[in-house]
C-alpha positions as CSV (number, residue, x, y, z in Angstrom):
1,M,121.6,117.6,63.2
2,Q,124.6,119.4,64.7
3,K,127.6,117.2,65.6
4,R,128.1,116.6,69.3
5,K,131.4,118.0,70.5
6,I,133.9,116.0,72.6
7,L,137.0,117.5,74.2
8,W,139.7,114.8,74.8
9,A,142.6,115.6,77.1
10,D,145.6,113.2,77.2
11,D,149.3,113.8,77.3
12,E,149.7,111.0,74.7
13,I,146.9,112.2,72.5
14,D,148.8,111.5,69.3
15,L,148.6,107.7,70.1
16,L,144.8,108.0,70.3
17,K,144.4,109.0,66.6
18,P,142.6,105.8,65.7
19,H,140.1,106.3,68.5
20,I,139.5,109.9,67.4
21,L,138.9,108.9,63.8
22,F,136.5,106.2,64.9
23,L,134.4,108.7,66.9
24,E,134.4,111.2,64.0
25,K,133.2,108.5,61.6
26,K,130.4,107.9,64.1
27,G,129.3,111.5,63.8
28,Y,131.1,113.2,66.7
29,H,133.5,116.2,66.5
30,V,136.6,115.5,68.6
31,H,138.9,118.3,69.8
32,P,142.2,116.8,71.1
33,V,144.4,118.6,73.7
34,N,147.7,117.5,75.4
35,S,147.1,118.5,79.0
36,G,144.7,119.5,81.7
37,E,145.8,123.1,81.4
38,D,144.9,123.1,77.7
39,A,141.5,121.6,78.4
40,I,140.7,124.2,81.0
41,E,141.7,127.0,78.6
42,V,139.6,125.6,75.8
43,L,136.6,125.3,78.0
44,K,136.8,129.0,78.9
45,S,136.0,130.0,75.3
46,E,134.2,127.0,73.8
47,S,131.3,124.8,74.8
48,Y,131.5,121.0,74.6
49,D,129.0,118.2,75.3
50,I,131.5,115.9,77.0
51,V,135.1,115.7,78.3
52,L,137.3,112.6,78.0
53,L,140.0,113.0,80.6
54,D,143.2,111.0,81.1
55,E,144.0,110.5,84.8
56,M,147.8,110.6,84.6
57,M,149.1,113.6,82.7
58,T,152.1,115.8,83.1
59,G,151.3,119.1,84.7
60,L,147.8,119.0,86.1
61,D,146.7,115.4,86.7
62,G,143.3,114.1,85.9
63,L,141.7,114.6,89.4
64,T,143.0,118.2,89.7
65,T,141.7,119.0,86.2
66,L,138.4,117.3,87.1
67,H,138.0,119.5,90.2
68,I,138.7,122.7,88.2
69,I,136.3,121.7,85.4
70,K,133.5,120.9,87.9
71,M,134.0,124.2,89.6
72,M,133.7,126.0,86.2
73,L,131.0,123.8,84.6
74,P,129.3,121.6,87.2
75,N,126.9,120.0,84.8
76,L,129.4,119.1,82.1
77,P,129.8,115.3,81.7
78,V,133.4,114.0,82.3
79,V,134.7,110.5,81.6
80,M,138.0,109.6,83.3
81,I,140.3,107.2,81.5
82,T,143.1,105.6,83.6
83,K,145.4,102.7,84.0
84,N,145.0,102.9,87.8
85,E,142.5,100.4,89.2
86,D,142.9,101.5,92.9
87,E,139.6,101.8,94.6
88,W,140.5,105.1,96.3
89,L,140.9,106.7,92.9
90,M,137.5,105.5,91.8
91,D,136.0,106.7,95.1
92,E,137.6,110.1,94.7
93,A,136.5,110.5,91.1
94,I,132.9,109.5,92.0
95,G,133.0,111.9,94.9
96,Q,133.9,114.7,92.4
97,Q,130.8,113.7,90.3
98,I,132.6,111.9,87.5
99,T,130.0,110.7,84.9
100,N,131.8,107.5,83.9
101,Y,135.1,105.7,84.5
102,L,137.1,103.7,82.0
103,T,140.2,101.6,82.7
104,K,142.9,101.3,80.1
105,P,143.5,99.7,77.7
106,V,140.2,100.9,76.1
107,N,139.1,100.1,72.6
108,P,137.2,102.5,70.4
109,S,133.8,100.8,71.0
110,Q,134.1,101.2,74.7
111,V,134.7,104.9,74.3
112,L,131.8,105.2,71.8
113,L,129.5,103.4,74.2
114,A,130.4,105.7,77.1
115,C,129.7,108.7,74.9
116,K,126.4,107.4,73.6
117,N,125.3,106.5,77.1
118,I,125.9,110.1,78.2
119,L,125.0,112.1,75.1
120,E,122.3,110.0,73.4
121,K,120.8,107.9,76.2
122,T,117.5,109.7,76.4
123,K,117.0,109.7,72.6
124,L,118.0,106.0,72.3
125,Q,115.7,105.0,75.2
126,S,112.9,107.1,73.8
127,D,113.3,105.5,70.3
128,H,113.3,102.0,71.9
129,T,110.3,102.8,74.1
130,T,108.4,104.0,71.0
131,K,109.2,100.8,69.1
132,T,108.4,98.5,72.0
133,Y,105.1,100.3,72.8
134,L,104.0,100.1,69.1
135,N,104.6,96.3,69.3
136,D,102.8,96.1,72.6
137,F,99.8,98.3,71.7
138,Q,98.0,95.6,69.8
139,K,98.3,93.1,72.5
140,I,97.0,95.5,75.2
141,S,94.1,96.4,72.9
142,E,93.3,92.7,72.5
143,D,93.6,92.1,76.2
144,I,91.1,95.0,76.9
145,N,88.5,93.5,74.5
146,I,88.6,90.0,76.0
147,A,89.0,90.9,79.7
148,E,86.6,88.8,81.7
149,T,88.0,88.7,85.3
150,I,89.3,91.3,87.7
151,E,92.7,89.6,87.4
152,D,92.6,90.4,83.7
153,W,91.9,94.1,84.5
154,Y,94.7,94.2,87.1
155,K,97.2,93.0,84.4
156,I,95.9,95.5,81.9
157,Y,96.2,98.4,84.4
158,Q,99.7,97.3,85.3
159,S,100.7,97.4,81.6
160,L,99.2,100.8,81.2
161,I,101.0,102.1,84.3
162,T,104.3,100.6,83.0
163,W,104.0,102.5,79.8
164,N,102.9,105.7,81.5
165,I,106.0,105.6,83.6
166,R,108.3,104.7,80.7
167,F,106.8,107.7,78.7
168,D,107.9,110.0,81.5
169,N,111.2,110.3,79.7
170,S,110.0,109.9,76.2
171,E,110.1,112.8,73.7
172,D,107.3,111.3,71.6
173,T,104.2,113.2,72.6
174,S,102.1,111.6,69.9
175,L,102.6,108.2,71.5
176,Q,101.7,109.6,74.8
177,Q,98.4,110.7,73.3
178,I,97.8,107.2,71.9
179,L,98.4,105.8,75.4
180,L,95.9,108.3,76.9
181,E,93.3,107.2,74.3
182,Q,94.0,103.5,75.0
183,T,93.6,104.2,78.7
184,G,90.3,105.9,78.0
185,A,89.1,102.9,76.0
186,S,90.1,100.7,78.9
187,N,88.1,102.7,81.4
188,K,85.0,102.5,79.3
189,L,85.1,98.7,79.3
190,F,86.3,98.5,82.9
191,T,83.2,100.6,83.8
192,Q,80.9,98.1,82.1
193,F,82.8,95.3,84.0
194,I,82.2,97.0,87.3
195,K,78.5,97.8,86.6
196,T,78.0,94.1,85.7
197,N,79.8,92.6,88.7
198,Y,79.9,94.9,91.6
199,K,76.5,94.1,93.1
200,K,77.4,90.4,92.9
201,W,80.6,90.9,94.9
202,I,78.8,92.6,97.7
203,K,76.8,89.4,98.5
204,K,79.7,86.9,98.0
205,S,82.5,85.9,100.3
206,K,84.6,84.8,97.3
207,R,85.3,88.0,95.5
208,P,88.2,90.4,94.7
209,T,89.8,92.0,97.8
210,L,87.6,95.0,98.5
211,S,88.2,97.7,101.0
212,P,86.4,95.8,103.9
213,D,88.6,92.7,103.1
214,I,92.0,94.3,103.6
215,F,92.2,93.5,107.3
216,N,91.1,89.8,107.0
217,N,93.2,89.1,103.9
218,Y,96.4,90.8,104.9
219,L,96.6,91.8,108.6
220,R,94.6,89.1,110.4
221,P,96.8,86.1,109.3
222,L,99.9,87.9,110.5
223,L,98.4,88.9,113.9
224,I,97.1,85.3,114.4
225,N,100.7,84.2,113.8
226,D,101.9,86.6,116.6
227,E,103.6,88.9,114.1
228,K,103.8,92.6,114.8
229,I,102.6,94.9,112.0
230,V,102.8,98.5,110.9
231,F,99.7,99.3,108.8
232,I,99.9,102.5,106.7
233,V,97.1,103.9,104.7
234,I,98.2,106.7,102.3
235,D,95.0,108.6,101.4
236,C,94.4,109.0,97.7
237,L,97.6,107.2,96.6
238,R,97.4,105.9,93.0
239,F,99.0,102.7,91.9
240,D,101.5,104.5,89.6
241,Q,102.6,106.7,92.5
242,I,103.5,103.7,94.8
243,N,106.0,102.6,92.2
244,A,108.0,105.9,92.8
245,I,107.9,105.2,96.5
246,L,109.2,101.7,96.1
247,E,112.2,103.0,94.3
248,T,113.2,104.7,97.5
249,L,112.4,101.7,99.7
250,Y,114.1,99.0,97.7
251,P,117.6,99.4,99.2
252,Q,116.2,98.6,102.7
253,Y,113.2,96.4,102.0
254,N,112.0,93.4,100.1
255,Y,108.5,93.8,99.0
256,S,105.5,92.2,97.2
257,V,102.8,94.1,95.4
258,D,99.1,93.0,95.3
259,S,96.0,94.7,93.9
260,S,92.7,95.4,95.6
261,L,89.6,97.4,94.8
262,S,88.2,100.5,96.5
263,I,84.5,100.2,97.1
264,L,82.0,102.7,95.6
265,P,82.0,105.6,95.9
266,S,85.8,105.5,95.7
267,A,86.1,108.2,98.3
268,T,87.6,108.4,101.8
269,P,84.3,108.5,103.9
270,Y,83.4,105.1,102.3
271,S,86.5,103.2,101.4
272,R,88.7,104.2,104.4
273,N,86.0,103.6,107.0
274,A,85.5,100.2,105.3
275,I,89.2,99.4,105.6
276,F,89.3,100.1,109.3
277,S,85.9,98.6,110.2
278,G,85.9,95.6,107.9
279,L,82.3,96.5,107.0
280,F,80.5,98.0,104.1
281,P,79.0,101.6,104.7
282,S,75.5,100.2,105.0
283,E,76.7,97.9,107.9
284,I,78.6,100.8,109.5
285,S,75.5,103.0,109.5
286,K,73.5,100.1,111.0
287,H,75.9,99.1,113.7
288,Y,77.2,102.6,114.5
289,P,74.3,105.0,114.1
290,D,76.1,107.4,116.5
291,L,79.1,107.5,114.1
292,W,77.6,107.5,110.7
293,I,76.1,111.0,110.2
294,D,73.0,110.8,108.0
295,N,73.5,114.3,106.5
296,P,75.2,114.9,103.1
297,S,76.3,118.4,104.2
298,E,78.4,116.9,107.0
299,E,80.2,114.2,105.0
300,T,83.7,115.4,105.9
301,S,83.2,114.4,109.6
302,L,82.6,110.7,108.7
303,N,86.3,109.7,109.2
304,Q,86.7,110.7,112.8
305,H,86.3,107.3,114.4
306,E,88.7,105.0,112.5
307,E,90.5,104.0,115.7
308,R,87.3,102.8,117.3
309,L,86.3,100.9,114.2
310,L,89.7,99.2,114.1
311,Q,89.4,98.2,117.8
312,D,86.0,96.7,117.2
313,Q,87.3,94.8,114.1
314,L,90.1,93.3,116.2
315,K,87.5,92.1,118.8
316,R,85.3,90.5,116.1
317,A,88.4,88.7,114.8
318,G,89.2,87.3,118.2
319,L,92.3,89.6,118.5
320,S,91.2,91.9,121.4
321,N,94.4,90.9,123.2
322,K,96.5,92.6,120.6
323,S,97.8,96.1,121.5
324,S,97.3,98.8,118.9
325,S,98.3,102.5,118.3
326,Y,96.5,104.7,115.8
327,H,98.0,107.9,114.3
328,K,96.3,110.2,111.7
329,I,98.8,112.6,110.3
330,L,97.4,115.8,108.7
331,T,100.3,118.2,109.1
332,Y,104.1,118.2,108.8
333,Q,104.3,119.0,112.5
334,E,102.2,115.9,113.4
335,G,104.4,113.8,111.2
336,T,107.6,115.1,112.7
337,K,106.2,114.4,116.2
338,L,105.5,110.8,115.3
339,E,109.0,110.5,113.7
340,N,110.6,111.6,117.0
341,R,108.4,109.2,119.1
342,I,108.1,106.1,116.8
343,S,110.5,104.1,119.0
344,D,107.9,104.5,121.9
345,F,105.6,102.1,120.0
346,K,108.1,99.4,119.3
347,S,106.3,96.8,121.5
348,V,102.8,97.6,120.1
349,D,101.3,94.7,118.0
350,I,99.7,96.9,115.3
351,I,100.8,100.5,114.6
352,S,98.3,102.2,112.3
353,I,99.2,105.3,110.4
354,V,97.0,107.4,108.1
355,V,98.8,109.8,105.9
356,N,97.0,112.6,104.2
357,F,99.7,114.4,102.2
358,V,98.8,113.0,98.7
359,D,95.1,113.8,99.2
360,M,95.8,117.3,100.5
361,L,98.1,117.9,97.5
362,G,95.3,117.0,95.1
363,H,92.8,119.2,96.8
364,S,95.2,122.1,97.1
365,R,96.0,121.8,93.4
366,S,92.3,122.3,92.6
367,E,92.5,125.7,94.4
368,S,95.9,126.9,93.3
369,D,97.0,128.1,89.9
370,V,100.6,127.8,91.0
371,L,100.2,124.1,91.9
372,K,98.3,123.4,88.7
373,E,101.4,124.7,86.8
374,M,103.8,122.7,89.0
375,V,101.7,119.5,88.7
376,P,100.2,119.7,85.2
377,D,99.7,116.0,84.7
378,E,100.0,112.5,86.1
379,S,103.8,112.3,85.4
380,A,104.4,115.5,87.4
381,Y,102.1,114.2,90.2
382,R,104.3,111.1,90.4
383,Q,107.5,113.1,90.7
384,V,106.1,115.4,93.4
385,V,104.9,112.3,95.4
386,K,108.4,110.8,95.0
387,S,110.2,114.0,96.1
388,W,107.9,114.4,99.1
389,F,108.4,110.8,100.2
390,E,112.2,110.9,99.9
391,K,112.4,113.8,102.3
392,S,109.4,113.0,104.4
393,W,108.9,112.1,108.0
394,L,107.3,108.9,106.8
395,S,110.5,107.8,105.0
396,S,112.4,108.5,108.3
397,V,109.8,106.4,110.3
398,L,110.3,103.5,107.9
399,N,114.0,103.8,108.1
400,Q,113.8,103.4,111.9
401,I,111.3,100.5,111.7
402,Q,113.4,98.6,109.2
403,S,115.5,97.0,112.0
404,W,112.4,96.0,114.1
405,N,111.8,92.7,112.2
406,R,108.1,93.4,111.6
407,T,105.9,93.4,108.6
408,I,104.7,96.6,107.0
409,I,101.5,96.8,105.0
410,I,101.0,99.9,102.9
411,T,97.8,100.5,101.0
412,S,95.5,103.3,99.9
413,D,91.8,103.9,100.3
414,H,91.4,105.0,96.6
415,G,93.1,106.8,93.8
416,T,92.3,109.7,91.6
417,I,91.5,110.5,87.9
418,R,92.0,113.8,86.0
419,V,88.5,114.9,85.1
420,K,87.7,116.6,81.8
421,K,84.1,116.1,80.9
422,P,81.5,118.2,82.7
423,I,78.1,116.6,83.3
424,R,75.0,118.6,84.3
425,V,73.2,117.3,87.3
426,K,69.9,118.3,88.9
427,A,69.4,117.7,92.6
428,D,67.6,118.8,95.8
429,R,69.2,121.4,98.0
430,G,70.5,118.8,100.5
431,T,72.6,116.8,98.0
432,S,76.2,116.1,98.9
433,T,78.9,118.3,97.4
434,G,81.2,115.7,95.7
435,V,82.4,116.3,92.2
436,R,82.8,112.6,91.1
437,Y,79.8,111.3,93.0
438,K,76.7,112.6,94.7
439,Y,74.0,111.3,97.0
440,G,70.7,112.6,98.3
441,R,67.2,112.7,96.8
442,N,65.8,113.2,93.3
443,L,69.1,113.2,91.5
444,N,68.8,113.6,87.8
445,V,71.7,113.0,85.4
446,D,72.7,111.6,82.0
447,S,72.9,107.9,82.8
448,K,75.5,107.2,80.0
449,S,78.2,108.9,82.0
450,S,77.1,107.7,85.4
451,L,76.1,104.7,87.5
452,T,72.8,105.6,89.0
453,I,72.0,103.7,92.2
454,S,68.4,103.8,93.2
455,S,68.6,100.9,95.7
456,P,71.7,101.8,97.8
457,S,71.6,98.7,100.0
458,E,72.3,96.5,97.0
459,Y,75.6,98.3,96.7
460,G,76.4,98.1,100.4
461,L,75.5,101.8,100.9
462,P,73.3,103.3,103.6
463,E,70.0,104.8,102.6
464,S,67.5,106.9,104.6
465,E,64.9,109.6,104.2
466,K,67.7,112.1,103.3
467,V,69.7,109.6,101.1
468,Q,67.6,107.7,98.6
469,N,69.9,107.5,95.6
470,Y,73.5,107.9,94.5
471,I,75.2,108.8,91.2
472,I,78.7,107.7,90.5
473,G,80.8,109.3,87.7
474,C,82.4,107.3,85.0
475,D,85.1,107.9,82.4
476,Q,86.6,111.4,83.0
477,S,83.3,113.1,83.9
478,F,82.5,115.4,86.8
479,Y,79.3,116.8,88.0
480,V,78.2,120.5,87.8
481,Y,75.0,122.2,88.5
482,P,73.1,124.3,85.8
483,N,73.4,127.3,88.1
484,D,77.0,128.7,88.0
485,Y,77.8,126.1,85.3
486,H,80.8,127.9,83.9
487,F,82.1,128.8,87.3
488,F,82.3,125.1,88.3
489,I,83.8,124.1,85.0
490,N,86.6,126.6,85.4
491,K,87.2,125.4,88.9
492,F,87.2,121.7,88.4
493,Q,88.1,121.1,84.8
494,D,91.4,119.2,84.5
495,T,91.7,118.6,88.3
496,F,92.3,115.3,90.1
497,Q,89.2,113.9,91.7
498,H,87.9,110.7,93.2
499,G,84.7,108.9,94.0
500,G,83.9,107.5,90.6
501,I,84.5,104.4,88.5
502,S,87.9,104.1,86.8
503,L,91.0,102.0,86.8
504,E,92.9,104.9,88.4
505,E,90.4,105.4,91.3
506,M,89.4,101.9,92.1
507,I,92.5,99.7,91.7
508,V,94.7,100.4,94.6
509,P,98.0,98.8,95.8
510,V,98.6,96.6,98.8
511,I,102.4,96.5,99.5
512,T,103.9,94.1,101.9
513,L,107.4,95.1,103.2
514,K,110.0,93.2,105.1
515,G,113.3,94.7,106.1
516,K,116.4,93.2,104.4
C-alpha cells in the first residue's frame, strides 16, 4: 500500500527530527518545511494527505497559512500545533475548519494518534466492526433460535439494526451480505412466531403493545395527569430510521425508546386507523359503518377520518374535556404553514400531527428510476430520512415546542421491507391492489410464503360479502398476477413495500421526548 503523505510546517522543524523519524517508522512519508510560505508553494505542485501546521511561525503565521490552504484545498485535513491555549485561537481555528488541534509540548504518540484518527479512522473502525460482528454473530444466531417472547424479538431486532447502522461505514461488503442473510433467517422464525401468537393477542388484554394500544399505554396516562402532549405519527417510518432522527434531536431533548407492533396488515388503512381509534379494524367497521368503506378498490380513502376517531377515543377514555388539534401534512407547503402557526396551538392539550414524507418517498421511489439510484438500499434510505428531517418543517416545529415543557410522543404506523421474491396470486376482479397483502374473495396463493386468513374476524379484521379472506406476505415476497407477470416484477422488484409480516414492517418505535 502506498505510504500516506504528511506535510509538516514549523519554523523549528529541525528540532522535530525525532517526531518525523517516529512517523516514518510507522509507515508515513513526512515532508518537512520551515514556513507557511514554503508549505503553500509545495501544495501548489504536490498532493498530501494531511498538513501539520505550527501556529507561531516567522513570516506567515499558522492562522494565515491555514486560511490560504483552505482557500486552495478546502478538503485537505490540517492539524494545528501551538503553545497558545487561548480560547479565541481555538475558536478561530475551528471556524476555519481545522481538523484537529494539538497543544505543545506534544509527544510522537500524540501526533501519530492525530494522523491515524484522520487518515485511517474509517479503515480502523471498519476492521474493528468486522471483528466485533464476527464475535457477536454466533450470539445473535443463538438468540434467534431460542426466542420465545416478543421481548426476545425486540432485542434481536435492535441488535440487527445496530449492526446495519455500523456497517453503513464499513468497507467489508461480504459481512454486510452475512448480516442480510442473518436478518432473513430472523424474519423466517419471526414469521412463525407471529403466526403462532397473533390471534391469541387479539383476544387478550395482556399482550404486546399493538397499534390500538398506543393511546392507552402512552397518551392516556399523561392526559389523566393533566400533561399536555404533542403526538406525531410518521407514516412508514422504520425503527432504523428513527435512530437517525434522534441524532438530530439529542442536543435539545432527553428521550426514551420503546417498541410496539403494527397490526396486520401492516399498512396505513389498518394500523393508523387503529392508533387513532384504539380499535381493531373489525371494531371500526362495526361501530363506524359510514367510515369504513367495504370496497377493496377504494382502500386509499380509509384514512380520512382520523380526527373523528381520536375525538371518540378521548370520549371513551373519559377525556372529552381535553382540547385537541389534528394536522395531516401531505405537502411541504402544508408543513411550512403549520411551522408558522404552531404557537397558535400552545394551549391545546393534545396536538396530533401525521407526517407523510417517508411513505411518499417510498412510493415515489417505486415509480422513479432516479430515486431508485439515489436510494438503492436501506442505508441510503436512512441517510435521506436524516437529511430531510434536519432541514424539515418538522424539525423547526420541534425546536419551537422544546421550550413548552410538554411531552412529545413520536411513533409510526408501520415500517417497510425491500421485496425481492415475486409470488403468483390468483384472485377475483374486485381484489385489493396491495403488493404485500391482498383481500377479497377466492384468493389463491402459495401458502409457504403467505399467511392466509380465511376467518378475518379472528385477526381483528372486517369481513363481508366482498371481503372473505386475506393473504399477508412473508419474508421478502410480493404478489403479482399471472397476467402481465413480468411487467409487475420489473415494477416492484427491489422496492420498499409494507403490509406483510417482517421485523422491519411490524416492529415500530415509540419515542418519548422531553425538552432539556
